[in-house]
Every structure is written in C-alpha cells, then in structure tokens.
KOLGUTOR-391870 format. One record per residue (C-alpha): residue number from 1; x, y, z. Coordinates in Angstrom, 3 decimals, padded with zeros to 6 digits. Example, Ala and Ser with C-alpha at 12.3 -4.5 7.8 and 13.67 -1.06 7.14 Angstrom:
// KOLGUTOR-391870
NODE; 1; 012.300; -004.500; 007.800 .
NODE; 2; 013.670; -001.060; 007.140 .
//
This chain:
// KOLGUTOR-391870
NODE; 1; 060.778; -012.549; 037.771 .
NODE; 2; 061.583; -014.555; 034.697 .
NODE; 3; 058.616; -017.076; 035.958 .
NODE; 4; 056.292; -013.863; 035.508 .
NODE; 5; 057.587; -013.023; 031.629 .
NODE; 6; 056.926; -016.102; 031.232 .
NODE; 7; 053.929; -017.143; 032.025 .
NODE; 8; 052.716; -013.443; 030.572 .
NODE; 9; 054.949; -014.234; 027.025 .
NODE; 10; 052.715; -017.886; 027.041 .
NODE; 11; 049.305; -015.516; 027.524 .
NODE; 12; 050.521; -013.446; 024.640 .
NODE; 13; 051.021; -016.191; 022.092 .
NODE; 14; 047.443; -017.862; 023.518 .
NODE; 15; 046.003; -014.648; 023.097 .
NODE; 16; 047.399; -014.371; 019.534 .
NODE; 17; 046.607; -017.545; 019.057 .
NODE; 18; 042.750; -017.449; 019.313 .
NODE; 19; 042.394; -013.857; 017.931 .
NODE; 20; 043.584; -016.130; 014.710 .
NODE; 21; 041.007; -019.266; 014.778 .
NODE; 22; 038.621; -019.161; 011.974 .
NODE; 23; 035.881; -021.102; 013.703 .
NODE; 24; 035.437; -022.554; 017.695 .
NODE; 25; 034.517; -026.061; 017.964 .
NODE; 26; 032.271; -027.771; 020.505 .
NODE; 27; 031.884; -031.594; 020.973 .
NODE; 28; 029.658; -033.480; 023.028 .
NODE; 29; 029.324; -037.505; 022.535 .
NODE; 30; 031.250; -040.169; 020.006 .
NODE; 31; 033.843; -039.322; 018.580 .
NODE; 32; 033.990; -042.421; 016.243 .
NODE; 33; 032.189; -041.705; 013.111 .
NODE; 34; 029.667; -044.092; 012.706 .
NODE; 35; 027.601; -044.256; 009.147 .
NODE; 36; 023.365; -044.726; 008.818 .
NODE; 37; 020.718; -044.474; 006.767 .
NODE; 38; 019.129; -041.225; 007.523 .
NODE; 39; 015.653; -040.360; 005.780 .
NODE; 40; 015.643; -037.205; 004.631 .
NODE; 41; 013.783; -033.896; 005.656 .
NODE; 42; 013.729; -030.269; 005.961 .
NODE; 43; 012.942; -029.242; 009.748 .
NODE; 44; 012.137; -025.142; 009.683 .
NODE; 45; 011.432; -023.293; 012.738 .
NODE; 46; 010.027; -019.901; 012.819 .
NODE; 47; 012.406; -018.254; 016.068 .
NODE; 48; 012.620; -017.872; 019.637 .
NODE; 49; 012.363; -021.243; 021.604 .
NODE; 50; 013.090; -024.969; 019.729 .
NODE; 51; 009.079; -026.915; 019.592 .
NODE; 52; 011.149; -030.941; 021.689 .
NODE; 53; 008.216; -032.714; 018.980 .
NODE; 54; 009.999; -031.019; 016.200 .
NODE; 55; 013.365; -031.940; 017.042 .
NODE; 56; 012.789; -034.776; 017.910 .
NODE; 57; 011.560; -035.890; 013.903 .
NODE; 58; 014.380; -034.168; 013.272 .
NODE; 59; 016.972; -036.427; 015.767 .
NODE; 60; 014.566; -039.121; 014.450 .
NODE; 61; 015.669; -039.375; 010.330 .
NODE; 62; 019.089; -039.291; 011.633 .
NODE; 63; 018.655; -042.332; 012.403 .
NODE; 64; 021.478; -042.657; 015.364 .
NODE; 65; 023.976; -040.699; 013.326 .
NODE; 66; 026.038; -037.243; 013.567 .
NODE; 67; 024.434; -033.954; 014.263 .
NODE; 68; 026.480; -031.193; 012.805 .
NODE; 69; 025.072; -027.490; 013.826 .
NODE; 70; 025.884; -024.198; 011.991 .
NODE; 71; 026.073; -021.121; 013.176 .
NODE; 72; 027.756; -017.589; 013.477 .
NODE; 73; 027.638; -016.428; 016.693 .
NODE; 74; 026.419; -018.227; 020.140 .
NODE; 75; 028.212; -021.292; 021.775 .
NODE; 76; 027.224; -024.969; 022.306 .
NODE; 77; 023.414; -024.249; 023.481 .
NODE; 78; 022.674; -026.376; 021.418 .
NODE; 79; 025.188; -029.600; 022.508 .
NODE; 80; 023.375; -031.072; 025.063 .
NODE; 81; 019.794; -030.698; 024.258 .
NODE; 82; 020.049; -032.643; 020.936 .
NODE; 83; 022.816; -035.390; 022.601 .
NODE; 84; 020.600; -036.068; 025.655 .
NODE; 85; 017.689; -034.085; 026.567 .
NODE; 86; 015.259; -034.855; 024.134 .
NODE; 87; 015.409; -038.838; 024.351 .
NODE; 88; 016.436; -039.836; 020.595 .
NODE; 89; 020.215; -041.136; 020.785 .
NODE; 90; 022.323; -040.038; 018.136 .
NODE; 91; 025.433; -040.087; 018.266 .
NODE; 92; 027.257; -037.187; 018.549 .
NODE; 93; 026.856; -033.515; 018.500 .
NODE; 94; 029.486; -031.162; 017.376 .
NODE; 95; 028.411; -027.012; 016.991 .
NODE; 96; 030.645; -024.837; 015.016 .
NODE; 97; 030.615; -021.052; 015.080 .
NODE; 98; 032.503; -019.440; 012.158 .
NODE; 99; 033.956; -016.561; 012.467 .
NODE; 100; 034.593; -015.677; 008.956 .
NODE; 101; 033.859; -016.918; 005.391 .
NODE; 102; 037.559; -018.414; 005.664 .
NODE; 103; 036.751; -021.310; 008.052 .
NODE; 104; 035.047; -022.857; 004.987 .
NODE; 105; 037.614; -023.885; 003.682 .
NODE; 106; 039.107; -025.641; 007.226 .
NODE; 107; 039.155; -029.090; 006.083 .
NODE; 108; 038.530; -029.891; 009.916 .
NODE; 109; 035.020; -028.362; 008.855 .
NODE; 110; 034.407; -029.279; 005.637 .
NODE; 111; 035.243; -033.859; 007.068 .
NODE; 112; 032.329; -032.485; 009.088 .
NODE; 113; 029.898; -031.812; 007.143 .
NODE; 114; 030.023; -034.968; 005.106 .
NODE; 115; 030.456; -037.225; 008.016 .
NODE; 116; 027.026; -035.924; 008.841 .
NODE; 117; 023.695; -036.867; 009.225 .
NODE; 118; 021.698; -033.822; 010.558 .
NODE; 119; 022.775; -030.699; 009.370 .
NODE; 120; 020.862; -027.678; 011.259 .
NODE; 121; 021.102; -024.169; 011.262 .
NODE; 122; 021.306; -021.828; 013.944 .
NODE; 123; 019.633; -018.270; 014.676 .
NODE; 124; 021.359; -014.984; 013.731 .
NODE; 125; 021.895; -013.229; 010.826 .
NODE; 126; 020.748; -014.759; 007.729 .
NODE; 127; 023.544; -012.655; 005.836 .
NODE; 128; 026.639; -013.829; 007.584 .
NODE; 129; 025.625; -017.396; 006.166 .
NODE; 130; 024.652; -015.868; 003.050 .
NODE; 131; 028.111; -014.372; 002.248 .
NODE; 132; 030.071; -017.225; 004.309 .
NODE; 133; 028.959; -020.052; 003.079 .
NODE; 134; 027.356; -019.032; -001.068 .
NODE; 135; 029.980; -020.381; -003.919 .
NODE; 136; 032.224; -021.898; -001.064 .
NODE; 137; 033.069; -025.472; 000.055 .
NODE; 138; 030.562; -025.352; 002.462 .
NODE; 139; 028.008; -024.702; 000.159 .
NODE; 140; 029.191; -027.251; -002.118 .
NODE; 141; 029.491; -029.934; 000.360 .
NODE; 142; 025.854; -029.586; 002.676 .
NODE; 143; 024.256; -029.592; -001.092 .
NODE; 144; 026.100; -032.766; -001.086 .
NODE; 145; 024.921; -034.650; 001.790 .
NODE; 146; 021.433; -033.132; 001.417 .
NODE; 147; 021.211; -035.070; -002.299 .
NODE; 148; 023.488; -037.630; -002.357 .
NODE; 149; 023.352; -038.925; 000.943 .
NODE; 150; 019.745; -037.986; 002.180 .
NODE; 151; 020.866; -035.954; 005.172 .
NODE; 152; 017.907; -034.514; 007.521 .
NODE; 153; 018.136; -030.603; 006.977 .
NODE; 154; 016.998; -027.860; 009.250 .
NODE; 155; 016.938; -024.130; 010.634 .
NODE; 156; 015.369; -021.483; 013.032 .
NODE; 157; 015.370; -018.193; 012.133 .
NODE; 158; 017.915; -017.048; 009.862 .
NODE; 159; 018.647; -021.000; 009.427 .
NODE; 160; 015.195; -020.924; 008.214 .
NODE; 161; 015.519; -017.797; 006.066 .
NODE; 162; 017.850; -018.769; 003.696 .
NODE; 163; 016.111; -022.646; 002.783 .
NODE; 164; 014.453; -021.784; -000.491 .
NODE; 165; 015.542; -021.409; -003.395 .
NODE; 166; 014.611; -017.619; -003.723 .
NODE; 167; 015.538; -015.866; 000.203 .
NODE; 168; 015.101; -012.321; 001.911 .
NODE; 169; 019.769; -011.657; 001.957 .
NODE; 170; 019.231; -009.281; 004.849 .
NODE; 171; 022.625; -007.486; 003.368 .
NODE; 172; 021.347; -004.165; 004.571 .
NODE; 173; 019.599; -004.944; 007.333 .
NODE; 174; 016.351; -005.840; 007.781 .
NODE; 175; 012.663; -003.973; 006.674 .
NODE; 176; 009.243; -004.235; 008.254 .
NODE; 177; 006.071; -004.913; 006.711 .
NODE; 178; 004.980; -001.445; 006.244 .
NODE; 179; 008.869; -000.255; 005.139 .
NODE; 180; 008.553; -003.165; 002.457 .
NODE; 181; 004.708; -002.126; 001.169 .
NODE; 182; 005.524; 001.400; -000.057 .
NODE; 183; 008.533; 000.552; -001.211 .
NODE; 184; 008.692; -002.962; -002.840 .
NODE; 185; 012.695; -001.563; -004.229 .
NODE; 186; 014.046; 000.260; -000.209 .
NODE; 187; 017.937; -000.633; -000.462 .
NODE; 188; 017.208; -002.853; 002.539 .
NODE; 189; 014.398; -005.421; 000.249 .
NODE; 190; 017.483; -007.888; -000.784 .
NODE; 191; 015.694; -010.640; -002.679 .
NODE; 192; 018.007; -013.304; -004.232 .
NODE; 193; 017.677; -016.540; -006.097 .
NODE; 194; 021.525; -017.484; -006.584 .
NODE; 195; 021.337; -020.956; -005.870 .
NODE; 196; 022.261; -021.134; -002.229 .
NODE; 197; 021.114; -023.811; 000.125 .
NODE; 198; 018.834; -026.955; -002.326 .
NODE; 199; 015.828; -028.392; -001.419 .
NODE; 200; 013.720; -029.786; -003.734 .
NODE; 201; 010.777; -029.514; -001.678 .
NODE; 202; 011.205; -025.913; -001.545 .
NODE; 203; 011.874; -025.183; -005.097 .
NODE; 204; 010.369; -021.113; -006.236 .
NODE; 205; 009.716; -021.314; -002.278 .
NODE; 206; 011.122; -017.510; -000.128 .
NODE; 207; 010.791; -018.522; 003.582 .
NODE; 208; 010.074; -016.236; 006.320 .
NODE; 209; 009.983; -016.090; 010.187 .
NODE; 210; 008.512; -014.833; 013.358 .
NODE; 211; 006.097; -014.067; 011.219 .
NODE; 212; 004.219; -012.865; 014.754 .
NODE; 213; 006.585; -010.811; 016.097 .
NODE; 214; 006.933; -008.164; 014.797 .
NODE; 215; 003.882; -009.359; 012.166 .
NODE; 216; 006.005; -009.763; 008.713 .
NODE; 217; 003.094; -011.211; 006.086 .
NODE; 218; 003.493; -007.638; 004.410 .
NODE; 219; 007.306; -007.999; 003.961 .
NODE; 220; 006.102; -011.691; 003.102 .
NODE; 221; 003.646; -010.113; 000.102 .
NODE; 222; 006.301; -007.623; -000.808 .
NODE; 223; 008.042; -010.652; -001.214 .
NODE; 224; 006.500; -012.323; -003.793 .
NODE; 225; 005.850; -009.055; -005.772 .
NODE; 226; 008.712; -008.456; -006.310 .
NODE; 227; 010.108; -011.750; -007.256 .
NODE; 228; 007.997; -011.978; -010.372 .
NODE; 229; 008.699; -008.580; -010.878 .
NODE; 230; 011.859; -009.456; -011.429 .
NODE; 231; 012.051; -012.746; -012.627 .
NODE; 232; 008.851; -013.141; -014.213 .
NODE; 233; 008.377; -015.739; -011.063 .
NODE; 234; 005.237; -016.511; -009.459 .
NODE; 235; 007.365; -017.810; -006.195 .
NODE; 236; 005.645; -019.378; -003.619 .
NODE; 237; 005.675; -018.060; -000.151 .
NODE; 238; 006.377; -020.570; 003.370 .
NODE; 239; 006.148; -019.162; 007.327 .
NODE; 240; 006.308; -020.104; 010.423 .
NODE; 241; 005.148; -018.861; 013.395 .
NODE; 242; 007.583; -018.010; 016.870 .
NODE; 243; 007.628; -021.385; 018.422 .
NODE; 244; 006.407; -023.330; 015.173 .
NODE; 245; 007.728; -025.674; 012.859 .
NODE; 246; 006.897; -027.318; 009.393 .
NODE; 247; 008.592; -030.601; 009.037 .
NODE; 248; 008.599; -031.738; 005.958 .
NODE; 249; 009.575; -035.657; 004.556 .
NODE; 250; 010.815; -036.732; 002.156 .
NODE; 251; 007.088; -037.445; -000.145 .
NODE; 252; 006.695; -033.275; -000.071 .
NODE; 253; 004.479; -033.537; 003.345 .
NODE; 254; 004.316; -030.401; 005.583 .
NODE; 255; 003.389; -031.351; 009.216 .
NODE; 256; 003.169; -028.731; 011.193 .
NODE; 257; 004.251; -028.614; 014.961 .
NODE; 258; 003.444; -025.975; 017.793 .
NODE; 259; 002.452; -026.039; 021.837 .
NODE; 260; -000.296; -023.262; 021.421 .
NODE; 261; -002.972; -024.536; 018.712 .
NODE; 262; -004.795; -020.880; 018.478 .
NODE; 263; -001.256; -018.337; 018.361 .
NODE; 264; 001.145; -021.244; 016.792 .
NODE; 265; 000.217; -020.348; 013.233 .
NODE; 266; 001.928; -021.904; 010.182 .
NODE; 267; 001.396; -020.301; 006.557 .
NODE; 268; 001.768; -021.677; 003.176 .
NODE; 269; 001.307; -018.704; 000.467 .
NODE; 270; 000.363; -018.731; -003.147 .
NODE; 271; -000.698; -016.601; -005.889 .
NODE; 272; -003.909; -016.732; -007.006 .
NODE; 273; -004.169; -019.421; -010.118 .
NODE; 274; -007.994; -018.620; -010.946 .
NODE; 275; -006.495; -015.429; -012.387 .
NODE; 276; -005.653; -014.900; -016.447 .
NODE; 277; -003.282; -012.615; -015.271 .
NODE; 278; -002.008; -012.577; -011.773 .
NODE; 279; 000.438; -010.145; -011.664 .
NODE; 280; 001.253; -006.500; -009.202 .
NODE; 281; -000.478; -003.796; -010.794 .
NODE; 282; 001.909; -001.969; -009.272 .
NODE; 283; 005.566; -003.030; -008.092 .
NODE; 284; 007.248; -000.166; -008.569 .
NODE; 285; 010.714; 001.425; -006.818 .
NODE; 286; 009.910; 004.546; -004.748 .
NODE; 287; 005.494; 003.544; -005.285 .
NODE; 288; 003.112; 000.960; -002.606 .
NODE; 289; 002.898; -001.654; -003.831 .
NODE; 290; -000.515; -002.533; -005.190 .
NODE; 291; -001.523; -006.189; -005.942 .
NODE; 292; -004.925; -006.328; -005.803 .
NODE; 293; -006.924; -008.463; -008.543 .
NODE; 294; -010.486; -007.657; -006.604 .
NODE; 295; -009.085; -008.772; -003.410 .
NODE; 296; -007.841; -011.907; -004.313 .
NODE; 297; -004.844; -011.473; -005.683 .
NODE; 298; -003.173; -014.226; -003.277 .
NODE; 299; -004.158; -017.308; -001.820 .
NODE; 300; -003.012; -018.735; 001.623 .
NODE; 301; -004.218; -021.964; 003.684 .
NODE; 302; -003.288; -020.929; 007.136 .
NODE; 303; -002.424; -024.303; 009.550 .
NODE; 304; -003.325; -024.203; 013.351 .
NODE; 305; -000.121; -026.108; 015.016 .
NODE; 306; -000.886; -029.202; 016.698 .
NODE; 307; 001.968; -031.299; 019.512 .
NODE; 308; 001.832; -033.744; 017.594 .
NODE; 309; 002.502; -032.327; 014.044 .
NODE; 310; -001.270; -033.737; 012.346 .
NODE; 311; -002.202; -030.804; 010.903 .
NODE; 312; -000.857; -030.853; 007.724 .
NODE; 313; 000.108; -029.518; 003.864 .
NODE; 314; 000.758; -030.940; 000.346 .
NODE; 315; 003.889; -029.606; -001.470 .
NODE; 316; 003.312; -031.345; -004.312 .
NODE; 317; -000.170; -029.411; -005.400 .
NODE; 318; -000.039; -026.382; -002.836 .
NODE; 319; -003.403; -027.511; -001.941 .
NODE; 320; -004.258; -030.247; -000.313 .
NODE; 321; -003.975; -029.668; 003.646 .
NODE; 322; -005.800; -030.495; 006.646 .
NODE; 323; -006.133; -028.697; 009.962 .
NODE; 324; -005.973; -025.957; 008.578 .
NODE; 325; -008.420; -022.420; 006.298 .
NODE; 326; -008.301; -020.626; 003.624 .
NODE; 327; -007.689; -016.539; 003.276 .
NODE; 328; -007.376; -014.568; 000.096 .
NODE; 329; -004.583; -011.396; 000.976 .
NODE; 330; -003.827; -008.739; -001.294 .
NODE; 331; -001.346; -005.236; -001.082 .
NODE; 332; -004.010; -002.325; -002.261 .
NODE; 333; -001.701; 001.026; -001.929 .
NODE; 334; 000.038; 000.062; 000.670 .
NODE; 335; -002.029; -001.015; 003.034 .
NODE; 336; -002.801; -005.453; 003.319 .
NODE; 337; -006.267; -006.736; 003.514 .
NODE; 338; -006.633; -010.183; 004.490 .
NODE; 339; -010.244; -012.351; 003.618 .
NODE; 340; -011.738; -015.488; 004.050 .
NODE; 341; -011.850; -017.370; 000.976 .
NODE; 342; -012.461; -020.874; -000.901 .
NODE; 343; -009.963; -023.362; -001.563 .
NODE; 344; -007.224; -023.140; -004.308 .
NODE; 345; -008.172; -024.988; -007.260 .
NODE; 346; -004.926; -025.234; -009.983 .
NODE; 347; -003.874; -027.975; -012.096 .
NODE; 348; -003.188; -031.018; -010.208 .
NODE; 349; -000.975; -034.458; -010.839 .
NODE; 350; -003.154; -037.004; -011.684 .
NODE; 351; -001.044; -040.660; -011.313 .
NODE; 352; -000.955; -042.761; -014.333 .
NODE; 353; -003.867; -044.893; -015.453 .
NODE; 354; -003.953; -048.468; -017.318 .
NODE; 355; -004.433; -045.922; -020.800 .
NODE; 356; -001.009; -043.656; -019.571 .
NODE; 357; 001.008; -045.528; -018.545 .
NODE; 358; 003.258; -045.924; -021.530 .
NODE; 359; 003.488; -042.247; -021.762 .
NODE; 360; 006.416; -040.312; -020.710 .
NODE; 361; 007.967; -037.061; -020.969 .
NODE; 362; 011.611; -036.682; -020.593 .
NODE; 363; 014.402; -036.386; -019.537 .
NODE; 364; 012.622; -034.722; -016.358 .
NODE; 365; 014.122; -032.881; -014.501 .
NODE; 366; 015.408; -031.289; -018.166 .
NODE; 367; 017.866; -028.554; -019.278 .
NODE; 368; 015.092; -026.908; -021.493 .
NODE; 369; 014.675; -030.086; -024.418 .
NODE; 370; 011.854; -032.633; -024.011 .
NODE; 371; 011.080; -035.193; -025.958 .
NODE; 372; 007.229; -037.352; -025.349 .
NODE; 373; 006.705; -040.793; -026.042 .
NODE; 374; 003.875; -043.055; -025.641 .
NODE; 375; 001.621; -041.469; -028.421 .
NODE; 376; 000.192; -043.688; -031.476 .
NODE; 377; 000.763; -041.430; -034.528 .
NODE; 378; -002.458; -039.751; -035.962 .
NODE; 379; -004.166; -039.082; -032.975 .
NODE; 380; -005.838; -036.278; -031.276 .
NODE; 381; -002.830; -034.771; -029.285 .
NODE; 382; -002.356; -031.320; -027.674 .
NODE; 383; 000.513; -029.850; -024.833 .
NODE; 384; -000.370; -027.491; -022.276 .
NODE; 385; 002.527; -026.099; -020.042 .
NODE; 386; 001.239; -023.315; -016.849 .
NODE; 387; 003.892; -021.789; -014.568 .
NODE; 388; 002.373; -022.771; -010.790 .
NODE; 389; 000.254; -019.722; -011.163 .
NODE; 390; -001.593; -021.800; -014.028 .
NODE; 391; -000.965; -019.110; -016.655 .
NODE; 392; -000.293; -020.818; -019.542 .
NODE; 393; 002.601; -020.498; -020.840 .
NODE; 394; 003.333; -022.862; -024.078 .
NODE; 395; 000.887; -025.179; -026.061 .
NODE; 396; 000.498; -026.516; -029.199 .
NODE; 397; -001.656; -028.952; -031.101 .
NODE; 398; 000.609; -031.460; -032.335 .
NODE; 399; 003.454; -033.021; -031.397 .
NODE; 400; 005.203; -036.298; -031.773 .
NODE; 401; 008.740; -038.403; -030.312 .
NODE; 402; 010.593; -034.749; -032.006 .
NODE; 403; 012.092; -032.365; -029.408 .
NODE; 404; 009.858; -030.104; -027.841 .
NODE; 405; 011.918; -026.728; -026.868 .
NODE; 406; 011.537; -025.235; -023.553 .
NODE; 407; 014.248; -023.522; -023.016 .
NODE; 408; 012.503; -020.260; -023.262 .
NODE; 409; 010.998; -021.092; -019.450 .
NODE; 410; 013.080; -019.862; -016.770 .
NODE; 411; 014.321; -022.398; -013.993 .
NODE; 412; 011.481; -023.845; -012.106 .
NODE; 413; 008.083; -026.200; -011.553 .
NODE; 414; 005.678; -026.515; -013.756 .
NODE; 415; 002.459; -028.133; -014.680 .
NODE; 416; 002.483; -030.111; -018.237 .
NODE; 417; -001.086; -031.122; -019.436 .
NODE; 418; -001.148; -033.721; -022.145 .
NODE; 419; -004.571; -034.671; -024.059 .
NODE; 420; -004.729; -037.677; -026.315 .
NODE; 421; -007.780; -040.638; -027.708 .
NODE; 422; -006.928; -042.135; -023.824 .
NODE; 423; -007.506; -038.527; -021.747 .
NODE; 424; -005.649; -035.747; -020.558 .
NODE; 425; -002.723; -036.922; -018.008 .
NODE; 426; -001.089; -033.529; -016.096 .
NODE; 427; 002.552; -034.242; -014.346 .
NODE; 428; 005.404; -032.026; -012.970 .
NODE; 429; 007.727; -030.970; -015.107 .
NODE; 430; 010.761; -029.265; -013.919 .
NODE; 431; 012.960; -027.230; -015.985 .
NODE; 432; 016.466; -026.518; -014.241 .
//
C-alpha cells in the first residue's frame, strides 16, 4: 500500500513539474558546441511539405554548425530530417517548443540561440511568435546572430510570415482575400511594422504564404495598400505557393525552388514606379479597396520554380530576373484583376566609374543626415531622392559638403541620384 502511495506521489510530482515547463527541447547530434563560418542568407517556404533542395541550401550555409529549430507547437519532426536525411553534415539539430512568452527568458534557450549557425522557424500561428518573441531576449539574440555572426535563417508558413520588416501578425486570426478586399480595415487585417526579425534584404517587404491554398493574392494587395495608407511607404510583397521556396543569398539574389515548374510559383510584387502618384484611390474602412490606375497599379514578377533553383530575382533592383514573366495587378471596387505586363522600369543602382569613384554619400545607413563629398566647387550639381516606387521625395539643384537634412523621411530604402559634370550616379540610400 505504501509503495502504491509513493508511486502515486511521484507521478503527481512528475505531472506537476511537467506542467511548469516553459519549453520542451529535443536534441539530436553532438552535444559539444562547434564554431564554424556560416555564409548567411534567408530561406523562405510557403508551407505544406518542405523542399529538400532548398533545405540543403539552408544547411550548407551553416557550414557544419549547429541548427536550431524554434516553434510554438509540434515536437521533433525536423530533427532527423535535418540531421541525417538530407545528406548535409551538421553538428547538431535542436528543436525547442515554446509553451509561452516566459520561455524567452530561459538561459538554456538563449544559449542555444547564441550557439546556432542556422535558425529555422517552423510553421504554426505567427501571433504566437510575435507575442512570445517580439521585444524579448529571443528577438535581440536572433538579430544579433544575423548581423554579427552571419547565421542563415529561414522559416516556413508562419515562420516565413514574420521575416519582413512589415508583417501580418494574425493577432485576431486569419483573413481571406475576398474579406480583405471588401474592407481593408477589418479587425482581422492586423499589420505591424514594429521592429522584429531584421533581415536587410527584406527591408520594406511583407511576405505571404500558402499562396495557392487558399488564394491570397487579394489580401496581399490589401496589405500593401494598407501599409501605404497608414505609413506612406510603398512596401513590396514576396510570396510563395505551397511547396515553393525562395532562398536569398548574401548578395540579395533570390533563387526559387520547387519540384513542379507549373504549380510551384513565387511572386515579387511592387507598386508601379512609372506612375506619378501610385497611391491607392480608395483604401478606407468599411469600403471596398480600389487600387487600380488603369489596371497598372502593381507590377509583379512571377517565377516558375525549378528543382535546381535556377530561376531567380534580384532584390537589389527589384527588376532583374530569370525564368519569370511580368504581370500587372490591380484592385477595382474589391475585385482583383491580373493581366500580362511589360517589365518594370525603375531607377536602379549604377556602379562607380573612374570619374565618379571619388564621390561619397555618408553615412549610409543614416539616421537622417547625409554629407556628399568629392564634387568640385562650382560644378553644375543636383541631388534627387526617390522612394522605392520612383516618387521624388527630395531634390535640390545646389549642394556642397554641408549636411543634407533628410530627417523628415521615413525609415527605409531610397534611390539617391547625383548629377554633376561627370554624369549621373544612382545609389541606394538607407535611412534607419
């Protein structure tokens, strides 16, 4: 009888201890940490089944180091897959399941992030990730790992959804394309640009996933319209259909992986820079969205995926691609319209020449003040700054090395054009 009581007490204590756990860890591989030289990059997947070739790309960039999977549901489904089934050698794979926001304060989790050469964010509910990790040690450590240790990061479904500087948080649940187009300010269209995961090549980008099941083009267009209406930013969209992956290297080249070149597709969406004023005509609460401009409001590069990831898009200029076709999208009274289009034609980066290599814009990135040096006094000179949609936001016909005050501009990327006696030079300027 005493033995039965003792066993029952042990069981109760064990259950109580388990109920107090803030996280669960599943570990596979070598428990001794190794330090390698990861090559950075971002791997984005649209959900459903993982693409093996894209995951190999992800693992190879860890350079044999430690892989950390973080999630808020599920268990150890990635461990064997990443450690031994893909044929890429890594030191270890650890999956950590967060049971709440308090887990972000656990020293063991923080140590795992600091030791990782690759971080993968699983699917689930992105609001869990936002509410658990944003403004927490987990966020800080992930961003430090990206910027200072050059880790490779990636995610699928909800894990992909939080990778841009703008994101759909799903705080009030999901929303369909038809619902969003009918009322861009529904309570479930929850968008945020509060700093979270900081990926340089996804600045001013909002991602979306599961693009073909159900169709999410209309809601993505609504997200972009809302971002402009609320923040004055012409954000860009990057989307993957299920079983499709976009792998972005350290140079900003996005390669698209998928096993079905007909049905596995990635989309790169931007406001039409050819329009003098490309703002939505009507983005108002309780009214249907109209962002039309004669059917040319948005330019979209649509890439059919390849098993080897050969088809690509350049995120430095958002207009150079291989293996894709251009479309134009628009919303008219809550209806999405899609048609074929000519390629986008926006200002692009022009490399330095012998005549212009002495010219400098600094600091870059900047908090809002820049200096321009290398232009001789008395030259015919001018500065024009455009936003990512091509709209002029600042210009002057006379400048020298005195400070140029741009603090009135919102944080983001801009094109700065300098015209002088040797010609015109265009560079990308980042305002933090």
